OpenMM code with the backbone's topology and positions (N, CA, C; nanometers):
from openmm import Vec3, app, unit

residues = "UNK UNK UNK UNK UNK UNK UNK UNK UNK UNK UNK UNK UNK UNK UNK UNK UNK UNK UNK UNK UNK UNK UNK UNK UNK UNK UNK UNK UNK UNK UNK UNK UNK UNK UNK UNK UNK UNK UNK UNK UNK UNK UNK UNK UNK UNK UNK UNK UNK UNK UNK UNK UNK UNK UNK UNK UNK UNK UNK UNK UNK UNK UNK UNK UNK UNK UNK UNK UNK UNK UNK UNK UNK UNK UNK UNK UNK UNK UNK UNK UNK UNK UNK UNK UNK UNK UNK UNK UNK UNK UNK UNK UNK UNK UNK UNK UNK UNK UNK UNK UNK UNK UNK UNK UNK UNK UNK UNK UNK UNK UNK UNK UNK UNK UNK UNK UNK UNK UNK UNK UNK UNK UNK UNK UNK UNK UNK UNK UNK UNK UNK UNK UNK UNK UNK UNK UNK UNK UNK UNK UNK UNK UNK UNK UNK UNK UNK UNK UNK UNK UNK UNK UNK UNK UNK UNK UNK UNK UNK".split()
positions = [
    Vec3(7.3966, 10.6273, 7.1396),
    Vec3(7.5350, 10.6195, 7.1658),
    Vec3(7.6449, 10.7301, 7.1774),
    Vec3(7.6260, 10.8208, 7.0811),
    Vec3(7.7241, 10.9300, 7.0822),
    Vec3(7.7131, 11.0148, 7.2160),
    Vec3(7.6214, 11.0156, 7.2668),
    Vec3(7.5757, 11.0940, 7.3955),
    Vec3(7.6117, 11.0265, 7.5078),
    Vec3(7.6453, 10.9012, 7.5080),
    Vec3(7.6544, 10.8335, 7.6529),
    Vec3(7.7278, 10.8904, 7.7292),
    Vec3(7.7225, 10.9005, 7.8628),
    Vec3(7.7905, 10.9687, 7.9682),
    Vec3(7.9398, 10.8877, 7.9840),
    Vec3(8.0387, 10.9751, 7.9751),
    Vec3(8.1531, 10.9145, 8.0308),
    Vec3(8.1586, 10.8826, 8.1627),
    Vec3(8.2083, 10.7561, 8.1954),
    Vec3(8.1977, 10.7155, 8.3583),
    Vec3(8.3310, 10.7870, 8.4163),
    Vec3(8.2827, 10.8421, 8.5477),
    Vec3(8.3935, 10.9035, 8.6229),
    Vec3(8.4786, 10.7828, 8.6898),
    Vec3(8.6120, 10.7821, 8.6867),
    Vec3(8.6708, 10.6925, 8.7950),
    Vec3(8.7666, 10.7720, 8.8650),
    Vec3(8.7747, 10.7433, 8.9968),
    Vec3(8.8308, 10.8198, 9.0810),
    Vec3(8.9131, 10.7243, 9.1735),
    Vec3(9.0641, 10.7556, 9.1544),
    Vec3(9.1533, 10.6754, 9.2150),
    Vec3(9.1930, 10.7173, 9.3633),
    Vec3(9.1950, 10.6333, 9.4656),
    Vec3(9.2127, 10.7019, 9.5880),
    Vec3(9.3523, 10.6323, 9.6424),
    Vec3(9.4584, 10.6916, 9.6911),
    Vec3(9.5743, 10.6430, 9.7450),
    Vec3(9.5613, 10.5993, 9.8886),
    Vec3(9.6383, 10.5274, 9.9501),
    Vec3(9.6262, 10.4595, 10.0673),
    Vec3(9.6517, 10.6007, 10.1570),
    Vec3(9.5646, 10.6020, 10.2657),
    Vec3(9.5737, 10.7089, 10.3670),
    Vec3(9.6774, 10.6735, 10.4570),
    Vec3(9.7406, 10.5412, 10.4593),
    Vec3(9.8274, 10.5076, 10.5903),
    Vec3(9.9485, 10.4228, 10.5233),
    Vec3(10.0725, 10.4191, 10.5623),
    Vec3(10.1669, 10.3070, 10.5330),
    Vec3(10.1419, 10.2057, 10.5952),
    Vec3(10.1541, 10.0988, 10.5387),
    Vec3(10.1165, 9.9650, 10.6161),
    Vec3(10.0720, 9.8524, 10.4931),
    Vec3(10.0031, 9.7517, 10.5469),
    Vec3(9.9560, 9.6496, 10.4772),
    Vec3(9.8114, 9.6657, 10.4492),
    Vec3(9.7749, 9.6738, 10.3306),
    Vec3(9.6275, 9.6326, 10.2769),
    Vec3(9.5783, 9.5253, 10.2819),
    Vec3(9.4511, 9.4973, 10.3337),
    Vec3(9.3908, 9.3500, 10.3507),
    Vec3(9.2384, 9.3566, 10.3392),
    Vec3(9.1861, 9.2656, 10.3376),
    Vec3(9.0554, 9.2330, 10.3079),
    Vec3(8.9612, 9.2687, 10.4318),
    Vec3(8.8633, 9.3573, 10.4213),
    Vec3(8.7970, 9.4053, 10.5328),
    Vec3(8.7581, 9.2765, 10.6280),
    Vec3(8.7605, 9.1435, 10.5759),
    Vec3(8.7061, 9.0384, 10.6756),
    Vec3(8.8251, 9.0204, 10.7940),
    Vec3(8.9348, 9.0833, 10.7670),
    Vec3(9.0278, 9.0655, 10.8608),
    Vec3(9.0237, 9.1444, 10.9853),
    Vec3(8.9000, 9.2611, 10.9768),
    Vec3(8.8990, 9.3548, 11.0698),
    Vec3(8.8235, 9.2701, 11.1899),
    Vec3(8.8558, 9.2913, 11.3163),
    Vec3(8.7823, 9.2272, 11.4364),
    Vec3(8.6839, 9.2797, 11.4668),
    Vec3(8.5938, 9.3422, 11.3821),
    Vec3(8.4785, 9.4203, 11.4287),
    Vec3(8.3566, 9.3491, 11.3165),
    Vec3(8.2530, 9.2731, 11.3322),
    Vec3(8.1362, 9.2231, 11.2548),
    Vec3(8.1036, 9.3483, 11.1522),
    Vec3(8.0742, 9.4481, 11.2169),
    Vec3(8.0068, 9.5819, 11.1352),
    Vec3(8.0944, 9.5999, 11.0181),
    Vec3(8.2237, 9.5952, 11.0531),
    Vec3(8.3310, 9.6363, 10.9144),
    Vec3(8.3687, 9.5121, 10.8594),
    Vec3(8.3696, 9.3999, 10.9149),
    Vec3(8.4387, 9.2645, 10.8652),
    Vec3(8.3170, 9.2299, 10.7544),
    Vec3(8.1853, 9.2287, 10.7903),
    Vec3(8.0828, 9.1961, 10.6958),
    Vec3(8.0456, 9.2855, 10.6089),
    Vec3(8.1130, 9.4153, 10.5846),
    Vec3(8.0522, 9.5142, 10.4882),
    Vec3(7.9415, 9.5762, 10.5355),
    Vec3(7.8921, 9.5961, 10.6432),
    Vec3(7.7692, 9.6491, 10.6979),
    Vec3(7.7849, 9.8003, 10.6792),
    Vec3(7.9032, 9.8288, 10.7255),
    Vec3(7.9324, 9.9915, 10.7283),
    Vec3(7.9712, 10.0383, 10.5804),
    Vec3(8.0163, 9.9564, 10.5011),
    Vec3(8.0739, 9.9898, 10.3586),
    Vec3(8.1504, 9.9159, 10.3053),
    Vec3(8.2042, 9.8958, 10.1549),
    Vec3(8.2859, 9.8105, 10.1043),
    Vec3(8.4146, 9.8779, 10.0944),
    Vec3(8.5181, 9.8290, 10.1040),
    Vec3(8.6625, 9.8681, 10.0910),
    Vec3(8.7580, 9.7819, 10.1354),
    Vec3(8.8840, 9.8516, 10.1918),
    Vec3(8.9986, 9.7569, 10.2542),
    Vec3(9.0085, 9.7998, 10.4004),
    Vec3(9.1003, 9.7453, 10.4604),
    Vec3(9.1602, 9.7925, 10.5936),
    Vec3(9.3120, 9.7736, 10.5979),
    Vec3(9.3688, 9.8639, 10.6581),
    Vec3(9.5034, 9.8835, 10.6342),
    Vec3(9.5764, 9.8642, 10.7880),
    Vec3(9.6580, 9.7301, 10.7980),
    Vec3(9.7609, 9.7487, 10.9264),
    Vec3(9.8614, 9.8507, 10.9174),
    Vec3(9.8423, 9.9575, 10.9769),
    Vec3(9.9573, 10.0543, 10.9874),
    Vec3(10.0744, 10.0310, 11.0327),
    Vec3(10.1924, 10.0637, 10.9796),
    Vec3(10.3132, 10.0707, 11.0459),
    Vec3(10.3940, 10.2344, 11.0847),
    Vec3(10.2968, 10.3224, 11.0490),
    Vec3(10.3124, 10.4465, 11.0711),
    Vec3(10.1861, 10.5226, 11.1480),
    Vec3(10.2054, 10.6075, 11.2205),
    Vec3(10.1049, 10.6537, 11.2892),
    Vec3(10.0373, 10.7880, 11.2414),
    Vec3(10.0418, 10.7987, 11.1188),
    Vec3(9.9880, 10.9183, 11.0566),
    Vec3(9.8598, 10.8882, 10.9311),
    Vec3(9.7587, 10.9356, 10.9539),
    Vec3(9.6557, 10.9338, 10.8438),
    Vec3(9.6370, 11.0361, 10.7612),
    Vec3(9.6683, 11.0224, 10.6196),
    Vec3(9.6578, 11.1278, 10.5262),
    Vec3(9.5411, 11.1270, 10.4291),
    Vec3(9.5258, 11.2126, 10.3634),
    Vec3(9.3924, 11.2221, 10.2595),
    Vec3(9.4240, 11.1442, 10.1441),
    Vec3(9.3034, 11.0538, 10.0974),
    Vec3(9.3271, 10.9687, 9.9940),
    Vec3(9.3012, 11.0294, 9.8575),
    Vec3(9.2699, 11.1766, 9.8696),
    Vec3(9.2377, 11.2191, 9.7346),
    Vec3(9.2416, 11.3852, 9.7841),
    Vec3(9.2235, 11.4605, 9.6706),
    Vec3(9.1779, 11.6035, 9.7135),
    Vec3(9.0366, 11.6018, 9.7489),
    Vec3(9.0132, 11.6925, 9.8283),
    Vec3(8.8732, 11.6953, 9.8460),
    Vec3(8.8500, 11.7918, 9.9744),
    Vec3(8.7197, 11.7616, 10.0431),
    Vec3(8.6766, 11.8360, 10.1555),
    Vec3(8.6615, 11.7351, 10.2802),
    Vec3(8.6985, 11.7827, 10.3938),
    Vec3(8.6695, 11.7200, 10.5294),
    Vec3(8.5059, 11.7186, 10.5462),
    Vec3(8.4354, 11.6222, 10.4783),
    Vec3(8.3051, 11.6208, 10.5053),
    Vec3(8.2482, 11.5839, 10.6777),
    Vec3(8.3388, 11.5092, 10.7358),
    Vec3(8.2985, 11.5130, 10.9026),
    Vec3(8.4308, 11.4515, 10.9503),
    Vec3(8.4571, 11.5218, 11.0690),
    Vec3(8.5703, 11.4912, 11.1504),
    Vec3(8.4852, 11.4481, 11.2799),
    Vec3(8.5134, 11.3125, 11.3201),
    Vec3(8.4601, 11.2692, 11.4300),
    Vec3(8.5052, 11.3493, 11.5533),
    Vec3(8.4100, 11.3894, 11.6687),
    Vec3(8.4980, 11.4605, 11.7721),
    Vec3(8.5688, 11.3935, 11.8581),
    Vec3(8.5856, 11.2313, 11.8363),
    Vec3(8.7021, 11.2097, 11.9291),
    Vec3(8.8416, 11.1692, 11.8341),
    Vec3(8.8477, 11.2263, 11.7086),
    Vec3(8.9519, 11.2287, 11.6296),
    Vec3(9.0080, 11.0863, 11.5805),
    Vec3(8.9064, 10.9740, 11.5886),
    Vec3(8.9528, 10.8752, 11.5417),
    Vec3(8.9108, 10.8046, 11.4158),
    Vec3(8.8432, 10.9148, 11.3408),
    Vec3(8.7613, 10.8676, 11.2355),
    Vec3(8.7382, 11.0136, 11.1423),
    Vec3(8.7392, 11.0111, 11.0140),
    Vec3(8.6816, 11.1132, 10.9417),
    Vec3(8.6379, 11.0685, 10.7997),
    Vec3(8.5766, 11.1560, 10.7369),
    Vec3(8.5257, 11.1277, 10.6103),
    Vec3(8.5821, 11.2213, 10.5062),
    Vec3(8.6330, 11.2055, 10.3930),
    Vec3(8.6818, 11.3180, 10.3032),
    Vec3(8.5620, 11.2862, 10.1807),
    Vec3(8.5392, 11.4219, 10.1416),
    Vec3(8.4348, 11.4029, 9.9778),
    Vec3(8.4988, 11.4490, 9.8840),
    Vec3(8.5081, 11.3698, 9.7838),
    Vec3(8.5840, 11.4055, 9.6681),
    Vec3(8.4591, 11.4770, 9.5689),
    Vec3(8.5061, 11.5596, 9.4824),
    Vec3(8.4159, 11.6344, 9.4047),
    Vec3(8.3297, 11.5497, 9.3070),
    Vec3(8.3450, 11.4309, 9.2912),
    Vec3(8.2799, 11.3381, 9.2099),
    Vec3(8.1354, 11.2708, 9.2907),
    Vec3(8.1461, 11.3074, 9.4274),
    Vec3(8.0532, 11.2634, 9.5020),
    Vec3(8.0688, 11.1444, 9.6116),
    Vec3(8.2003, 11.0989, 9.5669),
    Vec3(8.2804, 10.9946, 9.6468),
    Vec3(8.3068, 11.0252, 9.7736),
    Vec3(8.2691, 10.9606, 9.8870),
    Vec3(8.3138, 10.9842, 10.0295),
    Vec3(8.3749, 10.8783, 10.0912),
    Vec3(8.4762, 10.9000, 10.1371),
    Vec3(8.5893, 10.7719, 10.1745),
    Vec3(8.5864, 10.8140, 10.3484),
    Vec3(8.5396, 10.7028, 10.3956),
    Vec3(8.5435, 10.6896, 10.5651),
    Vec3(8.6703, 10.6111, 10.5949),
    Vec3(8.7408, 10.6978, 10.7086),
    Vec3(8.8864, 10.5995, 10.7472),
    Vec3(8.8420, 10.6215, 10.9125),
    Vec3(8.8601, 10.4873, 10.9332),
    Vec3(8.8321, 10.4624, 11.1019),
    Vec3(8.9701, 10.4118, 11.1693),
    Vec3(9.0362, 10.4889, 11.2152),
    Vec3(9.1696, 10.4287, 11.2902),
    Vec3(9.1249, 10.3403, 11.4251),
    Vec3(9.1479, 10.2172, 11.3867),
    Vec3(9.1547, 10.1123, 11.4923),
    Vec3(8.9907, 10.0828, 11.4927),
    Vec3(8.9777, 9.9883, 11.6161),
    Vec3(8.8593, 9.9120, 11.6368),
    Vec3(8.8176, 9.9563, 11.7742),
    Vec3(8.6986, 10.0116, 11.7762),
    Vec3(8.6345, 10.0518, 11.9329),
    Vec3(8.7197, 10.1680, 11.9694),
    Vec3(8.7899, 10.2531, 11.9006),
    Vec3(8.8696, 10.3339, 11.9669),
    Vec3(8.8026, 10.4786, 11.9756),
    Vec3(8.6726, 10.4567, 11.9687),
    Vec3(8.5907, 10.5787, 11.9997),
    Vec3(8.5913, 10.5937, 12.1480),
    Vec3(8.6135, 10.4709, 12.2061),
    Vec3(8.6234, 10.4646, 12.3657),
    Vec3(8.7372, 10.5404, 12.4458),
    Vec3(8.8269, 10.5988, 12.3475),
    Vec3(8.9625, 10.6337, 12.3976),
    Vec3(8.9360, 10.7913, 12.4169),
    Vec3(8.8266, 10.8368, 12.3701),
    Vec3(8.7608, 10.9866, 12.3594),
    Vec3(8.8672, 11.0944, 12.3418),
    Vec3(8.9302, 11.0435, 12.2091),
    Vec3(9.0204, 11.1335, 12.1770),
    Vec3(9.1637, 11.1371, 12.2120),
    Vec3(9.1985, 11.0570, 12.3313),
    Vec3(9.3564, 11.0127, 12.3810),
    Vec3(9.4181, 10.9428, 12.2793),
    Vec3(9.5136, 10.9760, 12.2461),
    Vec3(9.6080, 10.9341, 12.1849),
    Vec3(9.6188, 10.9501, 11.9875),
    Vec3(9.5402, 11.0699, 11.9801),
    Vec3(9.5170, 11.1182, 11.8446),
    Vec3(9.5117, 11.2583, 11.8616),
    Vec3(9.5909, 11.3202, 11.7406),
    Vec3(9.5997, 11.4542, 11.6895),
    Vec3(9.5422, 11.4940, 11.5845),
    Vec3(9.4228, 11.5625, 11.5962),
    Vec3(9.3604, 11.6125, 11.4396),
    Vec3(9.4374, 11.7345, 11.4021),
    Vec3(9.4450, 11.7176, 11.2697),
    Vec3(9.5427, 11.8201, 11.2107),
    Vec3(9.4456, 11.9183, 11.0961),
    Vec3(9.3188, 11.8614, 11.1211),
    Vec3(9.2102, 11.9502, 11.0174),
    Vec3(9.0942, 11.9410, 11.1125),
    Vec3(9.0034, 12.0263, 11.0326),
    Vec3(8.8614, 12.0209, 11.0899),
    Vec3(8.7663, 12.0086, 10.9987),
    Vec3(8.6126, 11.9788, 11.0177),
    Vec3(8.5101, 11.9489, 10.9259),
    Vec3(8.5024, 12.0956, 10.8348),
    Vec3(8.4992, 12.0689, 10.7094),
    Vec3(8.4769, 12.1748, 10.6355),
    Vec3(8.6248, 12.2218, 10.5531),
    Vec3(8.7329, 12.1701, 10.6110),
    Vec3(8.8686, 12.2161, 10.5418),
    Vec3(8.8715, 12.1398, 10.4102),
    Vec3(8.9489, 12.1906, 10.3218),
    Vec3(8.9780, 12.1635, 10.1882),
    Vec3(9.1127, 12.0858, 10.2117),
    Vec3(9.1387, 11.9923, 10.1532),
    Vec3(9.2634, 11.9037, 10.1468),
    Vec3(9.3138, 11.8555, 10.0497),
    Vec3(9.4222, 11.8353, 10.0314),
    Vec3(9.4953, 11.7707, 9.9149),
    Vec3(9.5409, 11.6013, 9.9344),
    Vec3(9.5443, 11.5656, 9.8293),
    Vec3(9.6000, 11.4367, 9.8374),
    Vec3(9.7190, 11.4064, 9.9352),
    Vec3(9.7241, 11.3255, 10.0081),
    Vec3(9.8590, 11.3029, 10.0884),
    Vec3(9.8863, 11.3994, 10.1869),
    Vec3(9.7991, 11.4922, 10.2430),
    Vec3(9.8037, 11.5791, 10.3240),
    Vec3(9.7861, 11.5266, 10.4520),
    Vec3(9.8493, 11.5333, 10.5462),
    Vec3(9.8483, 11.4765, 10.7097),
    Vec3(9.6949, 11.5370, 10.7533),
    Vec3(9.6214, 11.4381, 10.8027),
    Vec3(9.4718, 11.4525, 10.8650),
    Vec3(9.4900, 11.4446, 11.0018),
    Vec3(9.5214, 11.3402, 11.0581),
    Vec3(9.5356, 11.2853, 11.1867),
    Vec3(9.6527, 11.2031, 11.2320),
    Vec3(9.7250, 11.2483, 11.3372),
    Vec3(9.8304, 11.1682, 11.3837),
    Vec3(9.7814, 11.0829, 11.5015),
    Vec3(9.8431, 10.9828, 11.5017),
    Vec3(9.7837, 10.8780, 11.6281),
    Vec3(9.8984, 10.8084, 11.6863),
    Vec3(9.8856, 10.7881, 11.8177),
    Vec3(10.0194, 10.7046, 11.8878),
    Vec3(9.9533, 10.5616, 11.8644),
    Vec3(10.0151, 10.4835, 11.7811),
    Vec3(9.9962, 10.3433, 11.7654),
    Vec3(10.0425, 10.2455, 11.8822),
    Vec3(10.1363, 10.2757, 11.9553),
    Vec3(10.1730, 10.2197, 12.0944),
    Vec3(10.0557, 10.2273, 12.2162),
    Vec3(10.0281, 10.3667, 12.2039),
    Vec3(9.9340, 10.3933, 12.3246),
    Vec3(9.7800, 10.3310, 12.2893),
    Vec3(9.7562, 10.3380, 12.1575),
    Vec3(9.6183, 10.2477, 12.1435),
    Vec3(9.6136, 10.0935, 12.1367),
    Vec3(9.7267, 10.0561, 12.1232),
    Vec3(9.7506, 9.9034, 12.1420),
    Vec3(9.7841, 9.8709, 12.2702),
    Vec3(9.8308, 9.9641, 12.3641),
    Vec3(9.8598, 9.9257, 12.5021),
    Vec3(9.7038, 9.9480, 12.5738),
    Vec3(9.6328, 10.0176, 12.5142),
    Vec3(9.4800, 10.0171, 12.5849),
    Vec3(9.3999, 9.8934, 12.5420),
    Vec3(9.4614, 9.8150, 12.4414),
    Vec3(9.3652, 9.7109, 12.4017),
    Vec3(9.3121, 9.7080, 12.2934),
    Vec3(9.3319, 9.8167, 12.2054),
    Vec3(9.2608, 9.8221, 12.0826),
    Vec3(9.3325, 9.7986, 11.9497),
    Vec3(9.2851, 9.7105, 11.8755),
    Vec3(9.3413, 9.6875, 11.7425),
    Vec3(9.3566, 9.8292, 11.6470),
    Vec3(9.4672, 9.8449, 11.5865),
    Vec3(9.5069, 9.9549, 11.5248),
    Vec3(9.4712, 9.9412, 11.3604),
    Vec3(9.4248, 9.8140, 11.3243),
    Vec3(9.3616, 9.7997, 11.1999),
    Vec3(9.2896, 9.9307, 11.1663),
    Vec3(9.3050, 9.9514, 11.0363),
    Vec3(9.2102, 10.0910, 10.9791),
    Vec3(9.1373, 10.0686, 10.8583),
    Vec3(9.0141, 10.0451, 10.8968),
    Vec3(8.9121, 10.0469, 10.7721),
    Vec3(8.9285, 10.1684, 10.6761),
    Vec3(8.9073, 10.1516, 10.5410),
    Vec3(8.8885, 10.2542, 10.4372),
    Vec3(8.7885, 10.2145, 10.3478),
    Vec3(8.6741, 10.2951, 10.3771),
    Vec3(8.5561, 10.2402, 10.3087),
    Vec3(8.4733, 10.3550, 10.2383),
    Vec3(8.3882, 10.3125, 10.1381),
    Vec3(8.2895, 10.3904, 10.0966),
    Vec3(8.1942, 10.4327, 10.1838),
    Vec3(8.1871, 10.5629, 10.2233),
    Vec3(8.0863, 10.5751, 10.3228),
    Vec3(7.9402, 10.6157, 10.2325),
    Vec3(7.9445, 10.6042, 10.1149),
    Vec3(7.7977, 10.6492, 10.0317),
    Vec3(7.8125, 10.5525, 9.9083),
    Vec3(7.7790, 10.4096, 9.9390),
    Vec3(7.7894, 10.3038, 9.8249),
    Vec3(7.6916, 10.3490, 9.7267),
    Vec3(7.5809, 10.4345, 9.7340),
    Vec3(7.4922, 10.4708, 9.6215),
    Vec3(7.5552, 10.5409, 9.4919),
    Vec3(7.6476, 10.5796, 9.5418),
    Vec3(7.7290, 10.6571, 9.4064),
    Vec3(7.8425, 10.5515, 9.3282),
    Vec3(7.8506, 10.4297, 9.3920),
    Vec3(7.9632, 10.3380, 9.3604),
    Vec3(7.9177, 10.2478, 9.2547),
    Vec3(7.9591, 10.2413, 9.1450),
    Vec3(7.9091, 10.1532, 9.0467),
    Vec3(8.0083, 10.0127, 9.0383),
    Vec3(8.1327, 10.0426, 9.0483),
    Vec3(8.2348, 9.9370, 9.0711),
    Vec3(8.3297, 9.9734, 9.1691),
    Vec3(8.4044, 9.8876, 9.2424),
    Vec3(8.4949, 9.9250, 9.3142),
    Vec3(8.5969, 9.8250, 9.3088),
    Vec3(8.7341, 9.8920, 9.2848),
    Vec3(8.8633, 9.7991, 9.2678),
    Vec3(8.9485, 9.8309, 9.3900),
    Vec3(8.9773, 9.6961, 9.4654),
    Vec3(9.0480, 9.7173, 9.5818),
    Vec3(9.2125, 9.6619, 9.5524),
    Vec3(9.3054, 9.7061, 9.6128),
    Vec3(9.4437, 9.6682, 9.6152),
    Vec3(9.4685, 9.6292, 9.7571),
    Vec3(9.5498, 9.5171, 9.7580),
    Vec3(9.5967, 9.4571, 9.9012),
    Vec3(9.7562, 9.4524, 9.8714),
    Vec3(9.8295, 9.4381, 9.9993),
    Vec3(9.9759, 9.4336, 9.9943),
    Vec3(10.0104, 9.5492, 10.0610),
    Vec3(10.1465, 9.5976, 10.0465),
    Vec3(10.2197, 9.6856, 10.0983),
    Vec3(10.1708, 9.8454, 10.0349),
    Vec3(10.1391, 9.9279, 10.1129),
    Vec3(10.0881, 10.0610, 10.0848),
    Vec3(10.1880, 10.1707, 10.1372),
    Vec3(10.2098, 10.2709, 10.0808),
    Vec3(10.2769, 10.4088, 10.1097),
    Vec3(10.1762, 10.4828, 10.1481),
    Vec3(10.1645, 10.5502, 10.2290),
    Vec3(10.0583, 10.6447, 10.2596),
    Vec3(10.0909, 10.7931, 10.1559),
    Vec3(9.9696, 10.8383, 10.0760),
    Vec3(9.9623, 10.9232, 10.0025),
    Vec3(10.0143, 10.8846, 9.8544),
    Vec3(10.0475, 10.7587, 9.8142),
    Vec3(10.1256, 10.7288, 9.7348),
    Vec3(10.0654, 10.6150, 9.6356),
    Vec3(10.0401, 10.4971, 9.7037),
    Vec3(10.0165, 10.3574, 9.6668),
    Vec3(9.8496, 10.3711, 9.6391),
    Vec3(9.8019, 10.3412, 9.5167),
    Vec3(9.6554, 10.3207, 9.4982),
    Vec3(9.6110, 10.2038, 9.5666),
    Vec3(9.5083, 10.2401, 9.6457),
    Vec3(9.4635, 10.1452, 9.7310),
    Vec3(9.2863, 10.0969, 9.6828),
    Vec3(9.2285, 10.1888, 9.6558),
    Vec3(9.1018, 10.1837, 9.5682),
    Vec3(9.0835, 10.2596, 9.4535),
    Vec3(9.0125, 10.1951, 9.3630),
    Vec3(8.9498, 10.2681, 9.2372),
    Vec3(8.7981, 10.2444, 9.2232),
    Vec3(8.7422, 10.3673, 9.2075),
    Vec3(8.6038, 10.3881, 9.2344),
    Vec3(8.5508, 10.4526, 9.0880),
    Vec3(8.4468, 10.3457, 9.0245),
    Vec3(8.3606, 10.3892, 8.9232),
    Vec3(8.2300, 10.4383, 8.9612),
    Vec3(8.2201, 10.5615, 8.9381),
    Vec3(8.1147, 10.6567, 8.9795),
    Vec3(7.9977, 10.6292, 8.9000),
    Vec3(7.8661, 10.6128, 8.9571),
    Vec3(7.7436, 10.5852, 8.8753),
    Vec3(7.6973, 10.7137, 8.8105),
] * unit.nanometer
topology = app.Topology()
chain = topology.addChain("A")
for resn in residues:
    res = topology.addResidue(resn, chain)
    for name in ("N", "CA", "C"):
        topology.addAtom(name, app.Element.getBySymbol(name[0]), res)
């Protein structure tokens, strides 16, 4: 009992200013049904994605619509701007970081043109999910209005 390991809890702030909603609001079954991972989705009101925590860019997708931030606890957060936006081949997205970069909570990662993306017929709702569920013991989700880099959107209890 005295030697029981203390559980690590990681608080993740919203990577986008907007409204956080349940994943079932995403018009894509893979995200909506949690096949890709558990988390929330954010309807953005500003076109800037920021880091939800201090960490490292574990992966920047080459079409700049999605990236994964790794926290030193082992938690990995996947942020996917829009639905099917890979089809834009990077158009409308401006990466500010690359795979391997160290980042700080609130640091801008990707700028994106919301009007352009929507004009091409793609929803801009942005899933924010756990990329590696095997390290997550418990996930607490917050919904409602979020301010990028400030509002807590997810709290992860690490196994």
